[in-house]
N, C-alpha and C positions, 0 to 999 in steps of 0.2 A: 425127565418126564416124556413119554413118548406122546407128545401134544403139538398140534398146531392150532393156532387161532387165527379166525377169520374176523376183521372189524368192518361193519357196514358203515361207510362214510360218504355215500352217493348222494343222499337226499339234499334238495334244495333249501327245505325249510322255509316255505311260503309265510307260514305265520310270524317268522322273524322280520318280515317286512324290509329285506335286506338283499343287496347285491352280492354280500359275502356269502361264501357256503357256509352251511348253519354249523358244522363241526368245527369252524374257525373262529366262532365269535369266542372272545375271551374272558376267562374267569382269572383274577389275580395275575394279571400278565402273560398266562398261558391258553393258548386254544383248548376248547374242550377236548379235542381227540388227543391231546397229548397227555391227559390225565388217564384215559382208557388206555393209550398203549403203554405207559408206565405201569399200569396195574396188570396189564396182560405180561409185560417182561418179568415180573417178580415171578410167575410160574417156570420161567427159563423155558420156554417151548423151542421146539426145532425149528418152526417157521411162524412168522406174522404175515399175514395177507390184507392190506388195508383194501377194500374195494371203493373207488372214488367214481364220480359222475360230475354232478355240477361243479364247475370251477375247478376241476381234476388237477390243473397244473398248480393253482395256489394252493391246494391241500397237499400234493407232493412236496411243494418247496417248504412247507411248515413241519413236516413230519421228519424226525432225525433218521438217520440210516439205520440199516439192519432189518428193514421190512421190505415185503414184496408188494408190488402193486397190480391191480387188477381193475379194468376200467368198465363201467356199467354204462354203456353209451345211452340207453333208453332206460328211463326209470319205471319198470314193469313190475315193482315189488319187491319186498325182501327175500323171498324165495329166489327170484331172478338174479338178484344180487350175488347171492351165496353161489349160484351158477357159474357166475363169472369168474369166481375165484377158485374153482375146482381144478381148472389147468395147473393152476400155481401149487396144488397139492400132488402133482405126479411123482410117484416113487415113495410117498409117503404113506406108511400106514400106522394106524393108531386112533387116538381121540380127536375129536374137531371140536373146539370151542367157538362159539359165534357169540359175539358182543356187538352192541349198536355204539357207533361212535359219539353219539349224543348222551351218553349217561356217565358225565363226569365223577360222579359220587361212588361209583363202583370201586371196591377194594380188592386188592390182592388176595387178601384173607378170605374174602368171600367167594372169590373165583376158585381158590384153592379148595375151599369145601364142597364147591358144586362139583369140581373132578374127581375128589376123593369119594363123594355120594355115589357118583356114577359107577366108579370102580368096585366099592365095596357091594354095591346091590348087583352088579352085573346087568344094569338097565341098558336098553338101546340107547336112551337120553334121560340126563337129567337137567332139569329147568328151574331157572329162579322164578320165584313168585314173592308178592308182597302184598301187604294189606293196609294201603294207605287210607286216610280219611276222605281224600278226593280221587275217584276212580275215574273221571272222566277222560275219555278218550283211550282208553286202555283196554286191551282184551282180557275177557274173564277166564278163569280156570274151571272147567265143567269136570266135576268128580261123580264118581258112584262110590258113596263112601269114601275110603282112602285111595280108590282108583283112580288115577287121571285118565279122561276119555278123551278131551280135546281143549282146545284154546279157541275161543270163539271172539271175532274182533267185533268192539262195540257197535260198528255200523250194521253188521250183520246179526247181532244179538236180540233174542226176544226180551219182552218186558221183565220176564222172569229171570232171564240169565244176566240183565243188567245190574239185579238187585245182589249177585254174586259179591262177595266183599274181597277175594282172592283175585289179583291181576297178574298178568304176565309181565315180567322184568324185561323181556326181551334178552335174555342170556342163555345160552344153551352149551352143553356138552353132549355130544354124539358119539356113538362109534362110527368110524368113517364109512363102513360098508352100510350101516343102517341109514345115514344121511343120504348117500348116493341113491339107495332103495327108495327113499321117500321123494327126493327130488325129482325122481322119472316119473313120480305119479301125480304130482302137484298140477292142479288146473286153475283156471281163472274164473270159475263160476262161484262168483261172489260180488258183493255191492260194486267194490272197486274195480273190478275185471282186472285184478292183479294177480301175479304169483306170491301167495303168502307162504312164509317160512312157517308161519303157525300151523299151517295144515299138515305139516310133516309129522307132528305129534299125534294127530287123528289117525293118519294112515298108518302109523307104527302101531298105535293102539289096536287098531281092526286086525292087525296082523298077530296080535297076541302077545305083542312085545312089551316087556315091563317099561313102564314110565315113572321116573322119580322127581317129584317137587320138593324144592328145598326154598322155604322162605326166609327171607333175609330178616336179622334181627333188627335192623334199623331201615323202616320202609324207604328213607330216602335214597338209599342206594340204586333202589329201581327206578327212581325219577328220571325220565326222559327229557330232555330241554328242546321245546318246541315254540317257545314264545319269550319275548324280552323278560316278562314277569317270571318265567320259570328258570330263565338264566340268573335273574336276581336272587331268587330263593336257592339256587345250587349254590351260588357264591356265599351267601351267608352261612349255609350249612358246612362248605368247604374251609371257608375263614375260622369257623370255631374249631374244626378239627386241628387245623395247623396250628393255631394260637394254643390250644391246649396241649398239644403236643411239644411245644417250645416252653410252656410253663412247666409242664411235668418235668423237663430237662434242665430246669433251674433258671429261666429267663423269667424277670417279672415284666407283664404286660399290664399297664396301669389300668387300661381300659378296652378289654378285648373286642367289643363290638364297634370300636373306632380305631381298629388297628388293621391293616391290611397287609399280609405277608404272603409272599408266593410259596408254592410248596417246594421249589428249588433253593431256598434261602436256608443258610445255616448260620445260628446263632450260639455265642459262647455263653457260658453259665454265669451269672451276676450281672448280666447285662439288663439295663432297664430300657423299655420301648414305652413311651409317652403317647397320648391320645393322637389321632389324626396323622399316623405315620404309614406311608407306601413303600413296603422295601420287597423288590422285585427282581427278577432274572437270577443269575447265578452270583448273587450278592454272599459274602462271608464277613461276619462281624465277629469281633474277637469277644474277649471276656471284660467283665466290669465296664462296659460303655454305657453312655448316657446318649440316647437317640431320641429327640424329639422334645418338645412337640412340633408337629406340622413339618415334617421332612418327607422328602421322597429320594429314595437311594434306589439305584437301578445298575446292577453289574458291577458292583464295586467289591473291592477287598478292603476290610477295615479292621486295623490291628486291636491291641487291648488298650482299655482306659481311655478311649477317644469320647469326645465330647461333640454333638451335633445338635444345633437347634435351628428351626425354621430355615430350613436349607434343601437345596437341589443338588444331588449328586449323581453323576452318571459317567460309568466306565472309567472309574479313578482309583487310585490306590492310596489309602490313608494310613500312616504308620503310626505306632503306639503313641497315646498321650497327644496327640493333636487335638486342637479346639477350633470348631468351625461354627461361624454363625453368630449372631441371629443374620438371617437375610443375606446368605450367599449363595453363588452358584458355582459348582465346580465341574467343568465339563471334561468330555472326555479326552483321554490322554495324559492326564495330570497326576502328578505324584506329590503327595503332601508328607513332609518328612516327620520324625518323631520331636513331639512337642511343638510343632509350628502352629502359628495362628492365622487363621483366615477369617476377618471379620466382617461387620454389618455392611452389606451392599458392596461386596466384592465378587469379582468375576473371575476366575482362572480358567484358562484354556490351554492344553497341550504344553504345560509347563512343569517345571521341577521345582518345589519350594523345598529347601534342604532343612535339616534339623534346627530347630528354635528359631527359625526365620520368622518374621511376622509382616502379613499384610494387614493391619488392622481394620481400614474402613475406607469405604467409597472409591475403590481403585479398580483398574482392569488389568491384568496379568496375563498376557496372549504371547506363546512362543518363546517363553523365557526360562532362564534358570537362575533362580534367586539362592545366595548362598548360604551357608550356615551362620545364624545370629544374625543376618541383614534385617534392615528394617524399611520398610516402604511407608512414606508418610501419606496421610490423608490425601486422596485425589490423584494419586499417581496413576499414570497412564503407560502402557507400552504402546506404542505407535508402531505396530508389527506389519502393517499392510499398506504396500505403496500403490495401490490399485492394480497391480498386475502379480505381485508374488509377496509370500509372508517371511519376515525377516526375524532374525534372533536377537533377544536383548540378554545380556548376562550382567547379573548384579553379583559382585564376589563377596567372600565372607566378610561379615561385620561391616558391611558398607552401610551408609545411611542416606536415603533418598528422601529429600524434603518434600514437604507438602507441596501438593499441586505442581508435579514436576512431569514433564512430558520427555519421556524416553523414545527418541526417534530411532528405530532399529534400521540397520544394525548397529548396535552400540555396546560398550562395554564399560561399567563402573568397577573400578579397581578394588583391591582387598581394603578395608578399612576407610574407603573413599567416602566424601560428602558432596551432595549436590544442594545447591541453595533453594529454599522453597520459591516456587513460581518460575522455576527455569525450565527452558525448552533446550533439552541436552541432545545435540546431534554429533557431537564428537566423544571419543573415549575419554574417560576421567580415569588418570593413573592411580595407582594404589596409595593411600595416605593423602590423597590431594582433594581439593574444593573445586566442583565444576558450578559455575554461576553463570547464568546469562539472563541479565535484566538491562533495561534501560535505565539512564540516570534519573533518579527522583529529583523533581524540582518542587520547591514550596514558594507559593505566592503569598507574602505575608500581608495580612489584614483583608484578604480578598473575600472571605465569608462575610466579614462584618459589613462590608462595602455592599455585598449583595443583598444581605437582609434590609440595610437601610434603602437601597434603592426600591426593593420590592414594596417596602412599607409607604414610601411615597406614593407610588404608583396605586396603592390600596387606595390611600386619603383621596387622590384625585379622582378616582373612579366613584367614591361615595358621595363627594361633593357634587357630581354631574347629575345625579340621581333626583 
């Protein structure tokens, strides 16, 4: 497609009441602008130019590669922002699409339709319009019958014009030469004293050029996010779209209104997602899994038939048939093997838990390798940090670590070895051996009886003194 895309992302977003650039406010774990860039990429344009201004370096860092950057040093309006992008289109001839970076609900399908409409009609520009119930803050589309005459911004609109129910959605597809012609004639004669891109429509209409308006089927696609409440509204709509897509593909989502899944997540069929789950980033979940309730998963790879309940998982690999939770925390760099068990109140960090190994409850495992079939008793702790460096603990295949054992790294528990409950293990335990570290138990016969008798006498004496 002979197309270039300009994305306007320079605005400060004062109504967000934030130090953060408006387009970086997140929906389901991704900044708003990421959704716009992804929608633009579905068109496979020759170039994408993002115009940045406020917090330009922060915006640049959050945009994935493959785009060009233009800087708008002063925010003098949308028309001025487009002017800053024109040098990045040098040598390009064709159509130029312009999208606002704060419209995360726009879809590739709608953008494709906008381009197609301009091409079929031969218009100088096709523009996207909507008919929302709340038109506050939006420019109105002024027509003479079916002919588009201009777009009037709300602050410049007359009372009659404000009654118009068709609003400007802020997305356009121009012939490049028509865009350049109009930009050269835009002025600041308006209430904001800014260069409005919307004026380009009237300029071209007065030249007798054809203007095509395409009304979106779903008014929400034209929603620009300018406040925290609008951000929440956009999030609800996007969440519904994503969840419906997964359900259509064979995923059971028990309560969609209480399930939060990023657009980048992939989930296999016959997996069930229970309420209050947050699944984010580049997470991939296999088939026939049971996730939730009350789970957060970020950037994880999860195999088939995995069970996760009331847990937090980040940047980890979970292999087939593993069982996690309730109330466990799996931190980055961890791999949980096939059929392994990570139980209640267990934290695992930067470790490998091999096939069928078990860490059932109340344990911390850090910088460790736990072998196939090994079992860590309740309260096991790998003491991996000496105050200066991290050290590795190795528990080999089929080893059994007794409850309340502290493994002081670096240390190795051999294949099939045991440690006694309550031990502090500071030396390697050879294969098939028992490691035991306890002081000798001594019993004082009759001590408890004498103590009770002594306390009884003192109690009688205190009463007699009253």
